C-alpha positions as CSV (number, residue, x, y, z in Angstrom):
1,M,0.0,0.0,0.0
2,R,1.3,3.4,-0.8
3,L,1.4,6.4,1.5
4,L,-1.7,8.5,1.7
5,R,-1.5,11.2,-1.0
6,R,-3.6,13.8,0.6
7,L,-5.5,14.5,3.8
8,G,-9.0,12.9,3.7
9,D,-8.0,10.2,1.2
10,D,-7.8,7.5,3.8
11,R,-10.2,4.7,4.5
12,R,-10.4,1.9,7.0
13,P,-10.4,-1.3,5.2
14,H,-13.4,-2.8,7.0
15,P,-15.8,-0.7,9.1
16,A,-17.8,-3.9,9.3
17,P,-15.4,-6.9,8.8
18,F,-16.4,-8.9,5.8
19,R,-15.0,-12.2,6.7
20,G,-15.8,-12.1,10.4
21,G,-12.4,-10.7,11.5
22,R,-12.3,-8.4,14.5
23,N,-12.2,-4.6,14.2
24,T,-9.1,-4.1,16.3
25,W,-5.9,-2.0,15.9
26,S,-3.9,-5.1,14.8
27,N,-6.5,-6.0,12.2
28,T,-7.1,-2.6,10.7
29,I,-4.8,-0.3,8.6
30,A,-5.3,3.0,6.9
31,A,-5.3,2.8,3.1
32,C,-6.0,5.3,0.3
33,D,-9.2,4.7,-1.6
34,G,-7.4,3.3,-4.7
35,C,-5.5,0.7,-2.6
36,N,-8.6,-0.2,-0.6
37,Q,-10.5,-0.8,-3.8
38,R,-7.7,-2.8,-5.4
39,K,-7.6,-5.0,-2.3
40,G,-11.4,-5.5,-2.4
41,D,-12.7,-8.3,-0.2
42,R,-9.4,-10.2,-0.3
43,T,-6.7,-10.4,2.3
44,P,-3.7,-8.3,1.5
45,A,-1.8,-11.5,0.8
46,E,-4.5,-12.7,-1.6
47,A,-4.3,-9.3,-3.4
48,G,-0.5,-9.5,-3.7
49,M,-0.1,-6.5,-1.3
50,R,2.0,-6.1,1.8
51,S,2.0,-3.4,4.5
52,R,5.0,-1.1,5.0
53,F,4.7,-1.7,8.7
54,E,3.2,-4.1,11.2
55,P,-0.1,-2.8,12.6
56,A,0.0,-2.4,16.4
57,T,-2.0,-0.9,19.2
58,P,-0.8,2.7,19.8
59,S,0.2,3.8,23.3
60,W,-1.8,6.5,25.0
61,A,1.2,8.8,24.8
62,S,1.4,8.5,21.0
63,L,-2.4,9.2,20.7
64,A,-2.0,12.3,22.9
65,R,0.6,13.9,20.5
């Protein structure tokens, strides 16, 4: 997935998880609309995509910045 090009061009891949996955920090990643559409209802691996970083739960300190 590429970096977001402009503010407001981001989407959460699954506001309602399609395959029953959980809507958690470790299972959600920001993606631009084009990448999200390209991925569709497939996993990133099925779509031939990989993340530039491993999703993780942020700390309270990082959210407060």
